[in-house]
FIKOLZA-1660 file (N, C-alpha, C; in steps of 0.1 Angstrom, whole numbers, plus 5000, padded with zeros to 4 digits):
% residues 243
   i   px   py   pz ch aa at
   1 5009 4986 5001  A  M  N
   1 4999 5000 4999  A  M CA
   1 5009 5011 5001  A  M  C
   2 5006 5022 4991  A  S  N
   2 5014 5034 4992  A  S CA
   2 5008 5043 5001  A  S  C
   3 5016 5052 5006  A  T  N
   3 5013 5061 5017  A  T CA
   3 5001 5071 5012  A  T  C
   4 4999 5073 4998  A  T  N
   4 4989 5081 4995  A  T CA
   4 4975 5074 4996  A  T  C
   5 4975 5061 4997  A  D  N
   5 4962 5054 4997  A  D CA
   5 4954 5057 5011  A  D  C
   6 4944 5061 5008  A  K  N
   6 4935 5064 5020  A  K CA
   6 4924 5055 5022  A  K  C
   7 4923 5048 5033  A  P  N
   7 4913 5037 5035  A  P CA
   7 4899 5042 5035  A  P  C
   8 4888 5035 5031  A  T  N
   8 4875 5038 5030  A  T CA
   8 4871 5036 5045  A  T  C
   9 4865 5046 5052  A  V  N
   9 4859 5042 5065  A  V CA
   9 4845 5039 5064  A  V  C
  10 4841 5027 5071  A  V  N
  10 4828 5024 5070  A  V CA
  10 4822 5024 5085  A  V  C
  11 4812 5031 5086  A  L  N
  11 4806 5033 5101  A  L CA
  11 4794 5025 5103  A  L  C
  12 4794 5017 5114  A  V  N
  12 4782 5011 5115  A  V CA
  12 4776 5014 5129  A  V  C
  13 4761 5018 5127  A  H  N
  13 4756 5022 5139  A  H CA
  13 4749 5010 5147  A  H  C
  14 4744 5013 5160  A  G  N
  14 4739 5003 5168  A  G CA
  14 4725 5004 5169  A  G  C
  15 4722 4997 5179  A  A  N
  15 4706 4998 5183  A  A CA
  15 4701 5012 5188  A  A  C
  16 4688 5014 5186  A  F  N
  16 4682 5027 5189  A  F CA
  16 4688 5040 5183  A  F  C
  17 4695 5037 5171  A  A  N
  17 4701 5048 5163  A  A CA
  17 4699 5045 5149  A  A  C
  18 4704 5054 5141  A  D  N
  18 4704 5051 5127  A  D CA
  18 4716 5059 5122  A  D  C
  19 4718 5058 5108  A  G  N
  19 4730 5063 5102  A  G CA
  19 4732 5080 5106  A  G  C
  20 4723 5086 5110  A  S  N
  20 4725 5100 5112  A  S CA
  20 4733 5103 5124  A  S  C
  21 4734 5092 5133  A  S  N
  21 4741 5094 5145  A  S CA
  21 4756 5096 5142  A  S  C
  22 4759 5092 5130  A  W  N
  22 4773 5094 5127  A  W CA
  22 4776 5108 5120  A  W  C
  23 4766 5116 5116  A  S  N
  23 4767 5128 5109  A  S CA
  23 4777 5137 5111  A  S  C
  24 4781 5141 5124  A  A  N
  24 4791 5149 5126  A  A CA
  24 4805 5143 5124  A  A  C
  25 4805 5131 5126  A  V  N
  25 4818 5123 5124  A  V CA
  25 4823 5122 5110  A  V  C
  26 4811 5121 5101  A  V  N
  26 4812 5118 5085  A  V CA
  26 4818 5132 5081  A  V  C
  27 4812 5143 5086  A  E  N
  27 4817 5156 5080  A  E CA
  27 4831 5159 5082  A  E  C
  28 4835 5154 5096  A  R  N
  28 4850 5156 5099  A  R CA
  28 4858 5148 5091  A  R  C
  29 4855 5135 5088  A  L  N
  29 4863 5125 5080  A  L CA
  29 4863 5130 5066  A  L  C
  30 4852 5136 5060  A  Q  N
  30 4851 5139 5049  A  Q CA
  30 4861 5153 5045  A  Q  C
  31 4862 5160 5055  A  R  N
  31 4870 5172 5055  A  R CA
  31 4886 5169 5054  A  R  C
  32 4890 5155 5061  A  H  N
  32 4903 5151 5057  A  H CA
  32 4904 5143 5043  A  H  C
  33 4894 5143 5037  A  G  N
  33 4893 5136 5024  A  G CA
  33 4891 5121 5021  A  G  C
  34 4885 5117 5032  A  H  N
  34 4882 5101 5033  A  H CA
  34 4868 5099 5025  A  H  C
  35 4867 5088 5021  A  R  N
  35 4857 5081 5014  A  R CA
  35 4850 5075 5028  A  R  C
  36 4834 5077 5030  A  V  N
  36 4829 5073 5042  A  V CA
  36 4816 5065 5037  A  V  C
  37 4813 5056 5042  A  L  N
  37 4801 5048 5040  A  L CA
  37 4793 5046 5052  A  L  C
  38 4780 5046 5053  A  V  N
  38 4774 5047 5064  A  V CA
  38 4761 5038 5061  A  V  C
  39 4762 5024 5063  A  P  N
  39 4750 5016 5058  A  P CA
  39 4739 5017 5069  A  P  C
  40 4728 5013 5066  A  A  N
  40 4717 5010 5075  A  A CA
  40 4716 4999 5081  A  A  C
  41 4718 4994 5092  A  L  N
  41 4719 4979 5099  A  L CA
  41 4704 4976 5099  A  L  C
  42 4701 4964 5096  A  P  N
  42 4687 4960 5098  A  P CA
  42 4684 4957 5113  A  P  C
  43 4692 4953 5121  A  L  N
  43 4690 4950 5137  A  L CA
  43 4680 4941 5137  A  L  C
  44 4682 4929 5129  A  R  N
  44 4672 4919 5132  A  R CA
  44 4679 4904 5136  A  R  C
  45 4692 4904 5135  A  G  N
  45 4700 4891 5139  A  G CA
  45 4713 4893 5138  A  G  C
  46 4722 4889 5146  A  L  N
  46 4736 4891 5145  A  L CA
  46 4742 4887 5133  A  L  C
  47 4740 4874 5129  A  A  N
  47 4744 4867 5118  A  A CA
  47 4740 4872 5105  A  A  C
  48 4727 4875 5104  A  S  N
  48 4722 4884 5092  A  S CA
  48 4725 4895 5092  A  S  C
  49 4726 4904 5101  A  D  N
  49 4733 4919 5100  A  D CA
  49 4746 4919 5095  A  D  C
  50 4754 4911 5102  A  A  N
  50 4769 4910 5097  A  A CA
  50 4769 4905 5082  A  A  C
  51 4760 4897 5078  A  A  N
  51 4760 4892 5064  A  A CA
  51 4757 4904 5056  A  A  C
  52 4748 4913 5060  A  Y  N
  52 4744 4925 5053  A  Y CA
  52 4757 4934 5052  A  Y  C
  53 4765 4936 5062  A  I  N
  53 4776 4944 5063  A  I CA
  53 4787 4938 5055  A  I  C
  54 4789 4928 5055  A  R  N
  54 4799 4919 5048  A  R CA
  54 4797 4922 5033  A  R  C
  55 4784 4923 5029  A  G  N
  55 4781 4926 5014  A  G CA
  55 4784 4940 5011  A  G  C
  56 4784 4950 5022  A  V  N
  56 4789 4963 5018  A  V CA
  56 4802 4962 5017  A  V  C
  57 4810 4956 5025  A  L  N
  57 4825 4956 5025  A  L CA
  57 4830 4949 5014  A  L  C
  58 4825 4939 5007  A  D  N
  58 4828 4932 4995  A  D CA
  58 4827 4941 4984  A  D  C
  59 4820 4951 4985  A  G  N
  59 4818 4961 4973  A  G CA
  59 4827 4973 4973  A  G  C
  60 4835 4974 4983  A  V  N
  60 4847 4983 4985  A  V CA
  60 4859 4980 4980  A  V  C
  61 4865 4988 4972  A  E  N
  61 4880 4987 4968  A  E CA
  61 4891 4993 4977  A  E  C
  62 4901 4987 4979  A  G  N
  62 4911 4991 4988  A  G CA
  62 4909 4988 5003  A  G  C
  63 4918 4993 5010  A  P  N
  63 4917 4990 5025  A  P CA
  63 4906 4997 5030  A  P  C
  64 4902 4991 5043  A  I  N
  64 4887 4996 5051  A  I CA
  64 4893 4997 5065  A  I  C
  65 4888 5008 5071  A  V  N
  65 4887 5009 5084  A  V CA
  65 4873 5006 5088  A  V  C
  66 4871 4998 5097  A  L  N
  66 4856 4994 5100  A  L CA
  66 4853 4997 5114  A  L  C
  67 4843 5006 5115  A  V  N
  67 4839 5012 5128  A  V CA
  67 4825 5007 5133  A  V  C
  68 4823 5005 5145  A  G  N
  68 4811 5000 5150  A  G CA
  68 4806 5007 5164  A  G  C
  69 4794 5012 5166  A  H  N
  69 4791 5018 5178  A  H CA
  69 4780 5007 5184  A  H  C
  70 4782 5003 5197  A  S  N
  70 4773 4997 5205  A  S CA
  70 4770 4982 5199  A  S  C
  71 4758 4979 5195  A  Y  N
  71 4756 4965 5190  A  Y CA
  71 4765 4965 5177  A  Y  C
  72 4766 4974 5169  A  G  N
  72 4775 4976 5158  A  G CA
  72 4788 4968 5158  A  G  C
  73 4794 4971 5171  A  G  N
  73 4806 4963 5175  A  G CA
  73 4807 4947 5173  A  G  C
  74 4794 4942 5178  A  A  N
  74 4793 4929 5177  A  A CA
  74 4791 4926 5159  A  A  C
  75 4785 4934 5154  A  V  N
  75 4784 4930 5138  A  V CA
  75 4798 4931 5133  A  V  C
  76 4805 4942 5135  A  I  N
  76 4817 4944 5128  A  I CA
  76 4828 4932 5132  A  I  C
  77 4826 4928 5144  A  S  N
  77 4835 4917 5147  A  S CA
  77 4832 4903 5140  A  S  C
  78 4819 4901 5136  A  H  N
  78 4816 4891 5126  A  H CA
  78 4819 4893 5113  A  H  C
  79 4814 4905 5107  A  A  N
  79 4816 4907 5093  A  A CA
  79 4830 4909 5087  A  A  C
  80 4840 4912 5098  A  A  N
  80 4852 4913 5091  A  A CA
  80 4861 4901 5092  A  A  C
  81 4853 4890 5097  A  T  N
  81 4862 4878 5096  A  T CA
  81 4862 4872 5082  A  T  C
  82 4875 4870 5078  A  G  N
  82 4878 4866 5065  A  G CA
  82 4877 4876 5056  A  G  C
  83 4875 4889 5058  A  A  N
  83 4875 4900 5049  A  A CA
  83 4888 4906 5048  A  A  C
  84 4897 4904 5039  A  P  N
  84 4912 4908 5038  A  P CA
  84 4912 4923 5038  A  P  C
  85 4905 4929 5032  A  R  N
  85 4905 4944 5031  A  R CA
  85 4904 4954 5042  A  R  C
  86 4898 4946 5054  A  V  N
  86 4895 4953 5065  A  V CA
  86 4909 4952 5073  A  V  C
  87 4915 4964 5075  A  K  N
  87 4927 4965 5083  A  K CA
  87 4926 4968 5096  A  K  C
  88 4917 4975 5100  A  A  N
  88 4914 4980 5114  A  A CA
  88 4899 4979 5118  A  A  C
  89 4898 4976 5131  A  L  N
  89 4886 4977 5137  A  L CA
  89 4886 4989 5149  A  L  C
  90 4875 4996 5148  A  V  N
  90 4875 5007 5157  A  V CA
  90 4861 5006 5165  A  V  C
  91 4859 5005 5178  A  Y  N
  91 4848 5002 5186  A  Y CA
  91 4846 5015 5194  A  Y  C
  92 4834 5020 5191  A  I  N
  92 4829 5032 5199  A  I CA
  92 4818 5028 5208  A  I  C
  93 4822 5028 5220  A  A  N
  93 4814 5025 5232  A  A CA
  93 4805 5011 5228  A  A  C
  94 4813 5001 5223  A  A  N
  94 4806 4991 5215  A  A CA
  94 4809 4977 5223  A  A  C
  95 4801 4968 5218  A  F  N
  95 4803 4953 5221  A  F CA
  95 4815 4947 5212  A  F  C
  96 4824 4939 5221  A  V  N
  96 4833 4931 5215  A  V CA
  96 4833 4917 5218  A  V  C
  97 4822 4910 5213  A  P  N
  97 4820 4896 5218  A  P CA
  97 4831 4887 5214  A  P  C
  98 4832 4876 5222  A  D  N
  98 4840 4865 5217  A  D CA
  98 4829 4855 5213  A  D  C
  99 4835 4843 5206  A  I  N
  99 4826 4834 5202  A  I CA
  99 4820 4828 5213  A  I  C
 100 4807 4825 5212  A  G  N
 100 4798 4822 5222  A  G CA
 100 4791 4831 5232  A  G  C
 101 4796 4844 5229  A  E  N
 101 4789 4854 5237  A  E CA
 101 4779 4861 5231  A  E  C
 102 4769 4867 5238  A  S  N
 102 4759 4875 5232  A  S CA
 102 4761 4891 5238  A  S  C
 103 4755 4899 5232  A  T  N
 103 4754 4913 5236  A  T CA
 103 4748 4914 5250  A  T  C
 104 4735 4908 5250  A  L  N
 104 4728 4907 5264  A  L CA
 104 4738 4902 5275  A  L  C
 105 4744 4891 5271  A  G  N
 105 4752 4886 5282  A  G CA
 105 4763 4894 5286  A  G  C
 106 4770 4902 5277  A  L  N
 106 4781 4911 5280  A  L CA
 106 4774 4922 5288  A  L  C
 107 4763 4928 5285  A  T  N
 107 4757 4937 5292  A  T CA
 107 4755 4936 5308  A  T  C
 108 4752 4925 5311  A  G  N
 108 4751 4919 5325  A  G CA
 108 4762 4914 5331  A  G  C
 109 4773 4915 5324  A  K  N
 109 4786 4910 5330  A  K CA
 109 4790 4919 5344  A  K  C
 110 4787 4931 5339  A  F  N
 110 4790 4942 5350  A  F CA
 110 4779 4948 5354  A  F  C
 111 4778 4953 5366  A  P  N
 111 4766 4962 5371  A  P CA
 111 4767 4976 5364  A  P  C
 112 4756 4983 5362  A  G  N
 112 4757 4996 5358  A  G CA
 112 4746 5000 5348  A  G  C
 113 4743 4991 5340  A  S  N
 113 4734 4994 5327  A  S CA
 113 4719 4996 5333  A  S  C
 114 4712 5006 5328  A  T  N
 114 4699 5008 5331  A  T CA
 114 4690 5007 5320  A  T  C
 115 4694 5000 5309  A  L  N
 115 4686 5000 5297  A  L CA
 115 4674 4991 5298  A  L  C
 116 4675 4981 5306  A  A  N
 116 4663 4972 5307  A  A CA
 116 4649 4980 5312  A  A  C
 117 4653 4989 5322  A  E  N
 117 4643 4998 5327  A  E CA
 117 4637 5008 5319  A  E  C
 118 4646 5010 5308  A  A  N
 118 4642 5023 5300  A  A CA
 118 4636 5019 5287  A  A  C
 119 4634 5007 5284  A  T  N
 119 4630 5000 5271  A  T CA
 119 4616 4994 5273  A  T  C
 120 4610 4994 5263  A  T  N
 120 4597 4987 5261  A  T CA
 120 4597 4979 5248  A  T  C
 121 4589 4967 5250  A  A  N
 121 4588 4957 5239  A  A CA
 121 4576 4961 5230  A  A  C
 122 4578 4958 5217  A  Q  N
 122 4567 4960 5208  A  Q CA
 122 4568 4947 5198  A  Q  C
 123 4559 4942 5190  A  S  N
 123 4558 4931 5182  A  S CA
 123 4560 4936 5168  A  S  C
 124 4566 4928 5159  A  Y  N
 124 4567 4930 5145  A  Y CA
 124 4567 4917 5137  A  Y  C
 125 4561 4916 5126  A  P  N
 125 4558 4903 5117  A  P CA
 125 4571 4898 5114  A  P  C
 126 4572 4884 5114  A  L  N
 126 4583 4878 5109  A  L CA
 126 4581 4873 5095  A  L  C
 127 4591 4873 5086  A  P  N
 127 4591 4869 5072  A  P CA
 127 4584 4856 5071  A  P  C
 128 4585 4846 5079  A  G  N
 128 4579 4834 5075  A  G CA
 128 4566 4831 5084  A  G  C
 129 4561 4844 5090  A  G  N
 129 4550 4841 5098  A  G CA
 129 4553 4844 5113  A  G  C
 130 4542 4846 5121  A  G  N
 130 4543 4847 5135  A  G CA
 130 4548 4862 5137  A  G  C
 131 4552 4865 5150  A  Q  N
 131 4555 4875 5157  A  Q CA
 131 4569 4876 5162  A  Q  C
 132 4577 4887 5158  A  G  N
 132 4590 4887 5167  A  G CA
 132 4588 4900 5177  A  G  C
 133 4599 4901 5187  A  E  N
 133 4597 4911 5197  A  E CA
 133 4610 4922 5194  A  E  C
 134 4608 4933 5196  A  E  N
 134 4618 4942 5195  A  E CA
 134 4616 4952 5206  A  E  C
 135 4628 4958 5208  A  L  N
 135 4628 4970 5220  A  L CA
 135 4632 4982 5214  A  L  C
 136 4625 4995 5221  A  V  N
 136 4628 5006 5219  A  V CA
 136 4629 5014 5230  A  V  C
 137 4637 5024 5234  A  I  N
 137 4639 5032 5243  A  I CA
 137 4627 5041 5246  A  I  C
 138 4621 5041 5259  A  R  N
 138 4610 5052 5259  A  R CA
 138 4614 5066 5257  A  R  C
 139 4606 5072 5248  A  Q  N
 139 4609 5086 5246  A  Q CA
 139 4610 5095 5258  A  Q  C
 140 4603 5094 5268  A  D  N
 140 4604 5102 5280  A  D CA
 140 4618 5100 5288  A  D  C
 141 4625 5088 5283  A  V  N
 141 4638 5087 5291  A  V CA
 141 4649 5086 5282  A  V  C
 142 4645 5090 5268  A  F  N
 142 4658 5085 5259  A  F CA
 142 4670 5094 5262  A  F  C
 143 4667 5106 5262  A  R  N
 143 4679 5116 5267  A  R CA
 143 4687 5111 5277  A  R  C
 144 4681 5108 5287  A  Q  N
 144 4688 5106 5301  A  Q CA
 144 4696 5090 5300  A  Q  C
 145 4688 5082 5292  A  Q  N
 145 4694 5068 5291  A  Q CA
 145 4705 5069 5281  A  Q  C
 146 4704 5074 5268  A  F  N
 146 4710 5074 5256  A  F CA
 146 4719 5084 5253  A  F  C
 147 4715 5095 5257  A  A  N
 147 4721 5108 5250  A  A CA
 147 4722 5121 5259  A  A  C
 148 4726 5116 5274  A  D  N
 148 4726 5127 5282  A  D CA
 148 4739 5136 5280  A  D  C
 149 4735 5150 5278  A  G  N
 149 4744 5160 5274  A  G CA
 149 4742 5164 5260  A  G  C
 150 4735 5157 5252  A  V  N
 150 4731 5162 5241  A  V CA
 150 4721 5172 5239  A  V  C
 151 4720 5181 5232  A  P  N
 151 4709 5193 5234  A  P CA
 151 4696 5186 5233  A  P  C
 152 4688 5192 5240  A  E  N
 152 4674 5185 5242  A  E CA
 152 4666 5184 5229  A  E  C
 153 4665 5193 5221  A  T  N
 153 4659 5191 5208  A  T CA
 153 4666 5181 5199  A  T  C
 154 4679 5180 5200  A  T  N
 154 4687 5170 5193  A  T CA
 154 4682 5156 5197  A  T  C
 155 4681 5155 5211  A  A  N
 155 4677 5142 5216  A  A CA
 155 4665 5138 5214  A  A  C
 156 4654 5148 5212  A  Q  N
 156 4641 5144 5210  A  Q CA
 156 4639 5140 5197  A  Q  C
 157 4647 5145 5187  A  V  N
 157 4647 5140 5173  A  V CA
 157 4652 5126 5172  A  V  C
 158 4662 5123 5179  A  M  N
 158 4670 5110 5179  A  M CA
 158 4660 5101 5185  A  M  C
 159 4652 5105 5195  A  A  N
 159 4644 5094 5203  A  A CA
 159 4631 5091 5193  A  A  C
 160 4624 5100 5184  A  V  N
 160 4616 5098 5175  A  V CA
 160 4621 5090 5164  A  V  C
 161 4634 5090 5159  A  G  N
 161 4638 5082 5148  A  G CA
 161 4646 5072 5150  A  G  C
 162 4646 5068 5164  A  Q  N
 162 4653 5056 5168  A  Q CA
 162 4649 5043 5160  A  Q  C
 163 4658 5034 5158  A  R  N
 163 4657 5021 5153  A  R CA
 163 4654 5011 5162  A  R  C
 164 4644 5004 5163  A  P  N
 164 4642 4993 5173  A  P CA
 164 4652 4980 5168  A  P  C
 165 4655 4974 5179  A  I  N
 165 4664 4961 5176  A  I CA
 165 4654 4950 5180  A  I  C
 166 4656 4939 5174  A  A  N
 166 4650 4925 5178  A  A CA
 166 4657 4920 5191  A  A  C
 167 4649 4916 5198  A  V  N
 167 4653 4909 5211  A  V CA
 167 4662 4897 5208  A  V  C
 168 4660 4889 5196  A  A  N
 168 4667 4879 5192  A  A CA
 168 4680 4882 5189  A  A  C
 169 4683 4894 5183  A  A  N
 169 4696 4898 5178  A  A CA
 169 4706 4900 5193  A  A  C
 170 4699 4906 5203  A  L  N
 170 4706 4908 5214  A  L CA
 170 4709 4895 5222  A  L  C
 171 4703 4885 5218  A  Q  N
 171 4704 4871 5226  A  Q CA
 171 4713 4862 5218  A  Q  C
 172 4715 4864 5205  A  E  N
 172 4722 4857 5196  A  E CA
 172 4737 4857 5198  A  E  C
 173 4743 4845 5200  A  E  N
 173 4757 4844 5203  A  E CA
 173 4766 4844 5191  A  E  C
 174 4777 4851 5194  A  A  N
 174 4786 4854 5183  A  A CA
 174 4794 4840 5178  A  A  C
 175 4796 4839 5164  A  T  N
 175 4803 4828 5160  A  T CA
 175 4814 4832 5153  A  T  C
 176 4820 4845 5154  A  A  N
 176 4833 4849 5150  A  A CA
 176 4838 4861 5157  A  A  C
 177 4850 4862 5157  A  A  N
 177 4856 4872 5166  A  A CA
 177 4869 4879 5159  A  A  C
 178 4866 4888 5148  A  A  N
 178 4877 4894 5138  A  A CA
 178 4888 4900 5147  A  A  C
 179 4884 4905 5159  A  W  N
 179 4894 4913 5167  A  W CA
 179 4906 4905 5172  A  W  C
 180 4904 4892 5170  A  R  N
 180 4916 4884 5174  A  R CA
 180 4926 4884 5165  A  R  C
 181 4924 4888 5152  A  D  N
 181 4933 4888 5141  A  D CA
 181 4936 4902 5134  A  D  C
 182 4927 4912 5140  A  I  N
 182 4928 4926 5132  A  I CA
 182 4931 4936 5143  A  I  C
 183 4940 4945 5141  A  P  N
 183 4943 4956 5151  A  P CA
 183 4930 4965 5155  A  P  C
 184 4927 4967 5168  A  S  N
 184 4916 4972 5174  A  S CA
 184 4919 4984 5180  A  S  C
 185 4909 4994 5180  A  W  N
 185 4909 5006 5187  A  W CA
 185 4896 5007 5195  A  W  C
 186 4896 5015 5207  A  Y  N
 186 4883 5014 5213  A  Y CA
 186 4883 5027 5222  A  Y  C
 187 4869 5033 5220  A  L  N
 187 4865 5044 5228  A  L CA
 187 4856 5042 5240  A  L  C
 188 4859 5042 5252  A  V  N
 188 4852 5040 5264  A  V CA
 188 4845 5053 5267  A  V  C
 189 4833 5053 5268  A  A  N
 189 4821 5063 5274  A  A CA
 189 4819 5061 5288  A  A  C
 190 4824 5069 5296  A  T  N
 190 4825 5067 5310  A  T CA
 190 4811 5069 5317  A  T  C
 191 4803 5077 5309  A  E  N
 191 4789 5080 5315  A  E CA
 191 4777 5072 5307  A  E  C
 192 4783 5061 5302  A  D  N
 192 4774 5051 5293  A  D CA
 192 4764 5045 5303  A  D  C
 193 4750 5046 5299  A  R  N
 193 4739 5040 5309  A  R CA
 193 4735 5025 5300  A  R  C
 194 4739 5024 5288  A  N  N
 194 4734 5011 5281  A  N CA
 194 4745 5000 5283  A  N  C
 195 4756 5003 5280  A  I  N
 195 4767 4992 5284  A  I CA
 195 4776 4996 5296  A  I  C
 196 4777 4990 5306  A  P  N
 196 4786 4995 5317  A  P CA
 196 4799 5000 5312  A  P  C
 197 4805 5011 5317  A  P  N
 197 4817 5015 5313  A  P CA
 197 4828 5004 5317  A  P  C
 198 4825 4997 5330  A  A  N
 198 4834 4984 5333  A  A CA
 198 4836 4974 5323  A  A  C
 199 4824 4972 5316  A  A  N
 199 4823 4961 5305  A  A CA
 199 4831 4966 5293  A  A  C
 200 4830 4980 5290  A  E  N
 200 4837 4985 5279  A  E CA
 200 4852 4983 5280  A  E  C
 201 4856 4986 5294  A  R  N
 201 4872 4987 5295  A  R CA
 201 4875 4971 5296  A  R  C
 202 4868 4963 5300  A  W  N
 202 4872 4949 5301  A  W CA
 202 4872 4943 5287  A  W  C
 203 4862 4946 5277  A  M  N
 203 4864 4941 5263  A  M CA
 203 4875 4950 5255  A  M  C
 204 4877 4961 5259  A  A  N
 204 4887 4966 5252  A  A CA
 204 4902 4961 5255  A  A  C
 205 4903 4959 5269  A  S  N
 205 4915 4951 5273  A  S CA
 205 4916 4938 5267  A  S  C
 206 4907 4928 5267  A  R  N
 206 4907 4918 5263  A  R CA
 206 4912 4917 5248  A  R  C
 207 4907 4924 5239  A  A  N
 207 4909 4927 5226  A  A CA
 207 4922 4932 5223  A  A  C
 208 4930 4939 5234  A  D  N
 208 4943 4945 5232  A  D CA
 208 4943 4957 5224  A  D  C
 209 4931 4964 5225  A  A  N
 209 4926 4976 5218  A  A CA
 209 4935 4987 5222  A  A  C
 210 4938 4996 5214  A  H  N
 210 4943 5009 5216  A  H CA
 210 4931 5016 5222  A  H  C
 211 4932 5022 5235  A  T  N
 211 4920 5027 5240  A  T CA
 211 4922 5041 5246  A  T  C
 212 4910 5049 5244  A  V  N
 212 4910 5063 5248  A  V CA
 212 4896 5062 5257  A  V  C
 213 4895 5071 5268  A  T  N
 213 4886 5073 5276  A  T CA
 213 4878 5086 5273  A  T  C
 214 4866 5089 5271  A  V  N
 214 4859 5103 5271  A  V CA
 214 4847 5103 5280  A  V  C
 215 4847 5112 5286  A  R  N
 215 4834 5114 5296  A  R CA
 215 4822 5119 5289  A  R  C
 216 4814 5108 5284  A  A  N
 216 4804 5109 5274  A  A CA
 216 4794 5098 5277  A  A  C
 217 4781 5102 5270  A  P  N
 217 4770 5091 5272  A  P CA
 217 4772 5081 5261  A  P  C
 218 4763 5073 5261  A  H  N
 218 4765 5061 5251  A  H CA
 218 4765 5067 5237  A  H  C
 219 4757 5077 5231  A  A  N
 219 4756 5083 5220  A  A CA
 219 4767 5094 5220  A  A  C
 220 4780 5088 5220  A  V  N
 220 4792 5096 5221  A  V CA
 220 4795 5103 5206  A  V  C
 221 4791 5095 5196  A  S  N
 221 4793 5100 5183  A  S CA
 221 4785 5114 5179  A  S  C
 222 4775 5115 5188  A  V  N
 222 4766 5128 5186  A  V CA
 222 4771 5138 5198  A  V  C
 223 4775 5134 5208  A  S  N
 223 4779 5143 5221  A  S CA
 223 4791 5147 5216  A  S  C
 224 4800 5140 5214  A  D  N
 224 4815 5142 5212  A  D CA
 224 4821 5137 5199  A  D  C
 225 4817 5142 5188  A  P  N
 225 4823 5137 5176  A  P CA
 225 4837 5138 5174  A  P  C
 226 4844 5149 5180  A  G  N
 226 4858 5152 5178  A  G CA
 226 4867 5140 5183  A  G  C
 227 4865 5135 5196  A  P  N
 227 4873 5124 5200  A  P CA
 227 4871 5111 5193  A  P  C
 228 4857 5109 5188  A  V  N
 228 4854 5098 5180  A  V CA
 228 4862 5097 5167  A  V  C
 229 4861 5110 5161  A  T  N
 229 4869 5112 5148  A  T CA
 229 4884 5109 5150  A  T  C
 230 4888 5114 5160  A  D  N
 230 4902 5115 5163  A  D CA
 230 4908 5101 5162  A  D  C
 231 4900 5092 5172  A  L  N
 231 4903 5078 5172  A  L CA
 231 4904 5069 5158  A  L  C
 232 4892 5074 5151  A  V  N
 232 4893 5067 5138  A  V CA
 232 4905 5071 5131  A  V  C
 233 4908 5085 5130  A  L  N
 233 4920 5088 5125  A  L CA
 233 4933 5082 5127  A  L  C
 234 4932 5079 5140  A  R  N
 234 4945 5071 5145  A  R CA
 234 4946 5059 5138  A  R  C
 235 4935 5052 5137  A  A  N
 235 4935 5039 5132  A  A CA
 235 4939 5039 5116  A  A  C
 236 4934 5049 5109  A  V  N
 236 4936 5052 5095  A  V CA
 236 4951 5054 5094  A  V  C
 237 4956 5063 5103  A  H  N
 237 4972 5065 5102  A  H CA
 237 4980 5054 5102  A  H  C
 238 4976 5044 5112  A  E  N
 238 4982 5032 5113  A  E CA
 238 4982 5022 5101  A  E  C
 239 4969 5022 5096  A  V  N
 239 4967 5015 5083  A  V CA
 239 4976 5021 5069  A  V  C
 240 4976 5032 5070  A  R  N
 240 4984 5039 5059  A  R CA
 240 4998 5037 5061  A  R  C
 241 5003 5037 5073  A  S  N
 241 5017 5037 5077  A  S CA
 241 5022 5021 5074  A  S  C
 242 5013 5013 5073  A  G  N
 242 5015 4999 5072  A  G CA
 242 5018 4991 5084  A  G  C
 243 5015 4996 5098  A  H  N
 243 5019 4991 5111  A  H CA
 243 5007 4981 5112  A  H  C
% end
């Protein structure tokens, strides 16, 4: 790889968010001249979501820096397995499951998450018939739970547009762990109420990730896009330098 090659940055959102949660990060990365992709994650099952992202990756030419927020971290850990163009994984307040672990299990590994009390369940039709169960964060507690510190009007818009996640996706166990073979970076959000910060630190340490800590809520890409962008750019620099 020549030093002029710039990796494509692929940003994968998590539960209760959508691609707009990356908007401020995208703007910053584009100012640095990077090609950025922000696919819409179905949030219906870990393996199927990862297969969707893998399809996106397979359509990218050149090196890739793959970034995941929250549940998106579990997705990129699976999708990057056997994807030779993925040169770095960046986890933003995200799950980093090992094989056999679920995001739900990792949430409960350490105390501190208040997500269960903040969510409500609703039904959706399954393609083959029957009903599935999905979770949304109640709008009256969305800002406190997910985006504390984000301007209230912004948080209200986020709450209205949040993407539900299937309960089955949170329960599904990982069958791949690309972080075992691909260099990783991690941002710990110390005010996270979805994933306990202790769990984030533990997962980052286990993955031997280059780690930074930011005093921020779970929606750190919205509240603090600067540090998020800086960490992604650190990973990009390492990829371009061939380390």
